[in-house]
Structures are given as C-alpha cells and as structure tokens.
C-alpha positions as CSV (number, residue, x, y, z in Angstrom):
1,M,110.1,113.2,125.7
2,E,111.1,111.5,122.4
3,E,107.5,111.8,121.2
4,K,107.5,115.6,122.0
5,Q,110.7,116.0,120.0
6,N,109.2,114.1,117.0
7,I,106.2,116.4,117.0
8,E,108.4,119.5,117.2
9,N,110.5,118.1,114.3
10,E,107.4,117.5,112.2
11,T,106.0,121.0,112.8
12,K,109.3,122.8,112.7
13,G,109.5,125.3,109.9
14,L,105.8,125.4,109.3
15,P,104.3,128.9,109.0
16,T,102.4,130.1,112.1
17,P,99.0,130.2,110.4
18,I,99.3,126.5,109.5
19,L,100.3,125.6,113.0
20,V,97.3,127.6,114.3
21,G,95.1,125.8,111.8
22,I,96.4,122.4,113.0
23,A,95.7,123.3,116.6
24,V,92.2,124.5,115.8
25,A,91.4,121.3,113.8
26,V,92.6,119.1,116.7
27,L,90.6,121.1,119.2
28,L,87.5,120.8,116.9
29,V,87.8,117.0,116.7
30,I,88.1,116.8,120.4
31,V,85.0,118.9,120.9
32,L,83.0,116.9,118.4
33,V,83.9,113.6,120.1
34,V,82.9,114.9,123.5
35,V,79.6,116.4,122.2
36,F,78.7,113.3,120.2
37,G,79.4,111.1,123.2
38,R,77.2,113.1,125.5
39,S,74.4,113.3,123.0
40,E,74.5,109.5,122.5
41,K,74.4,109.0,126.3
42,F,71.2,111.0,126.6
43,K,69.6,109.9,123.3
44,P,66.4,107.9,124.2
45,V,65.9,104.3,123.0
46,D,63.0,104.6,120.6
47,A,61.1,103.2,117.6
48,G,63.4,102.2,114.6
49,M,66.4,101.4,116.8
50,Q,67.8,97.9,117.2
51,A,66.9,96.5,120.6
52,T,69.9,96.0,122.8
53,E,70.6,92.4,123.6
54,F,70.5,91.4,127.3
55,T,70.4,88.3,129.6
56,L,68.6,88.2,132.9
57,P,67.5,85.5,135.3
58,D,63.9,84.5,135.6
59,L,62.3,83.8,139.0
60,K,63.8,80.3,139.1
61,G,67.3,81.7,138.4
62,Q,67.5,80.4,134.9
63,M,69.1,82.9,132.5
64,K,67.0,84.2,129.6
65,S,68.3,86.3,126.7
66,L,66.4,88.5,124.3
67,K,68.1,86.8,121.3
68,D,66.4,83.6,122.3
69,Y,63.1,85.1,121.0
70,R,64.4,86.3,117.6
71,G,61.7,85.6,115.0
72,K,58.9,86.5,117.4
73,V,57.2,89.7,118.3
74,V,58.4,90.6,121.8
75,F,56.4,92.6,124.3
76,L,59.2,93.9,126.6
77,N,57.7,95.5,129.6
78,F,59.5,97.1,132.5
79,W,57.5,97.1,135.8
80,A,57.7,96.8,139.6
81,T,55.5,95.3,142.3
82,W,55.1,98.6,144.1
83,C,53.9,100.4,140.9
84,K,50.1,101.0,141.0
85,P,49.7,101.6,137.2
86,C,51.6,98.3,136.7
87,R,49.1,96.5,138.8
88,E,46.3,98.0,136.8
89,E,48.0,97.0,133.5
90,M,49.0,93.4,134.3
91,P,45.6,91.7,134.0
92,S,45.2,93.0,130.4
93,M,48.7,91.8,129.6
94,Q,47.9,88.4,130.9
95,E,44.7,88.4,128.7
96,V,46.7,89.3,125.6
97,Y,49.2,86.6,126.4
98,T,46.5,84.0,126.7
99,T,44.7,85.2,123.5
100,L,47.9,85.2,121.4
101,M,49.3,81.9,122.8
102,G,50.4,79.7,119.9
103,Q,51.4,82.6,117.7
104,K,55.0,83.9,117.3
105,F,54.5,86.3,120.2
106,E,56.2,86.6,123.7
107,I,55.9,88.8,126.7
108,L,59.0,89.5,128.7
109,A,58.1,91.3,131.9
110,V,61.2,92.8,133.5
111,S,60.8,93.6,137.2
112,I,63.1,96.3,138.5
113,D,62.3,95.4,142.1
114,K,65.3,95.6,144.4
115,D,63.8,92.9,146.7
116,G,64.3,89.2,146.3
117,A,62.4,87.0,143.9
118,E,60.0,85.9,146.6
119,V,58.3,89.3,146.6
120,I,57.8,89.1,142.8
121,E,56.6,85.5,143.1
122,K,53.9,86.6,145.5
123,F,52.8,89.3,143.0
124,V,52.8,86.7,140.1
125,K,50.6,84.3,142.2
126,E,48.2,87.1,143.2
127,Y,47.6,88.1,139.6
128,G,47.8,84.7,138.0
129,L,50.6,85.6,135.6
130,T,51.9,82.9,133.3
131,F,54.2,84.9,131.0
132,P,58.0,85.0,131.6
133,I,59.1,87.3,134.5
134,L,62.7,88.4,134.5
135,H,64.5,90.2,137.3
136,D,66.6,93.3,136.8
137,R,67.4,93.6,140.4
138,K,70.4,96.0,139.9
139,G,68.6,98.1,137.3
140,V,71.3,97.5,134.7
141,I,68.9,96.7,131.8
142,K,66.6,99.5,132.9
143,E,69.5,101.9,132.4
144,V,70.4,100.3,129.0
145,Y,66.9,101.0,127.7
146,K,66.9,104.5,129.4
147,T,63.5,104.0,130.9
148,T,62.1,107.1,132.6
149,G,59.6,105.2,134.8
150,V,57.3,102.2,135.1
151,P,55.5,100.7,133.4
152,E,57.3,101.3,130.1
153,T,56.9,98.9,127.1
154,F,58.9,98.2,123.9
155,I,57.3,96.3,121.1
156,I,60.2,94.5,119.3
157,D,59.7,93.0,115.9
158,Q,60.8,89.7,114.5
159,N,64.2,91.2,113.5
160,G,64.9,92.6,116.9
161,V,64.0,96.2,115.9
162,I,61.9,98.4,118.2
163,A,58.6,99.0,116.4
164,E,57.0,101.1,119.1
165,K,57.7,102.5,122.6
166,I,54.9,103.0,125.1
167,M,55.4,105.1,128.2
168,G,52.8,104.5,130.9
169,P,50.1,101.9,131.3
170,R,47.6,100.7,128.6
171,D,44.6,98.5,128.6
172,W,45.9,95.9,126.2
173,R,42.4,94.4,125.8
174,D,41.6,97.4,123.6
175,E,42.4,96.4,120.0
176,R,43.5,99.9,119.2
177,N,46.4,99.4,121.6
178,L,47.3,96.1,120.0
179,K,47.4,97.4,116.4
180,I,51.1,97.3,115.9
181,I,51.4,93.8,117.4
182,L,48.6,92.4,115.3
183,E,50.1,94.0,112.2
184,L,53.5,92.5,112.9
185,L,52.0,89.0,113.4
186,K,50.0,89.3,110.2
187,N,52.4,91.0,107.9
188,G,55.8,90.6,109.4
189,P,58.4,93.3,110.3
190,K,58.7,96.7,108.6
191,S,61.7,98.8,108.0
192,P,63.2,100.9,110.8
193,E,62.3,104.0,108.8
194,E,58.6,103.0,108.8
195,Y,58.6,102.7,112.5
196,K,60.2,106.1,112.9
197,K,57.6,107.6,110.5
198,G,54.8,106.0,112.5
199,K,56.2,107.6,115.7
200,R,56.3,111.0,114.0
201,Q,52.7,110.7,112.8
202,K,51.5,109.8,116.3
203,A,53.4,112.8,117.7
204,N,51.8,115.1,115.2
205,G,48.3,113.8,116.1
C-alpha cells in the first residue's frame, strides 16, 4: 500500500501525455524482455557459440566434465543404442579415434538411452568402442544442446567454442568430413566469427 502511494506521489501532477508515455515505455520493456527470452529459448546451439559446460557419468559412474578437455579438439556426439544411423556411424568414429590417438583430440559420445548402463556396455562391447562414453539418462544435456535427433555432433575447438555442428550420421573415414578437425589440430582455433562464416558458406552451397 505504501509503495502504491509513493508511485502516486511521484506521478502526481504530471501531464496526462507524460503518464501515457511512461506506461507505454514500461509496457514496451516488458514485451521486449518476454520476446527476447522466448527467442533465446528456441535459438539453436550452433557454430561460433561457446559450448555449454556439463558434467556426466561414464559407464563406470565416474563423473566427467567438458572443461576437463579444454585445450583439445572435442568431438561431442549425441547418440543412442536404438538409433540405426548411430550404429552405422560408430565404426568410423572408432577408426578416427584410433587414427588420431596421441594428438590433442577426444571423442565424448553421450548416450541418451533411458535404460541402465548395462545396455550401453553391451553395445560398446559389440562395436569394440574405446573412446569415452557418457550417459545422459535424463536427457538434461541433450536439452541444453537443443539437439533435434540422433546422431548429432558438435566439433568443439581448443578454446571451448563450437566450430561445426553436424546433424545426422557421417562416414568419418572420409577426409572431407574430417576437414575442420584436421585444420584445428594443425592450425589451432579460429575466431567465432570465422566459424559462423564457414557455416553460412556451407548453407549457400
């Protein structure tokens, strides 16, 4: 009640047009905040953006954080055991991992399976996977990265910036698909603007 009286005292005596202007300005600010908030919510995570930090358990229950791999090129892959394209992609991922072993490169394969770790372990054994497997059982990190399906991959540079986003499977044995990774390993990270420019050039053919 006291706050209302204070507002009335502050605005008392002001001409009507000014009062209307104040009301419109306040309303405009509210609208902008709401619109901006909604646009940010649906804005995709893409090249040139800082990769959001996260911590997830591996299949042994040990917690692993993205920040632990700063200084390396990180191949962040979202997948699931029930995903056929993921099954097709995994052998080429393993081959790349073996080929680039010893370099500042890491694969983090984040399973979004809702089943227990034993289901994923069976898959890992079947395909002979040796790179780190993390488990996003509740789908929290999948939502943070706003993935639209699986597989979906984010190539993250040595500074923790997303260099490229790949939707769908790729044959990673094809050097053309490894171009951005090999460039980062050879020349180091680029600026966020360069990653955005690269994305626009690909979109334009």
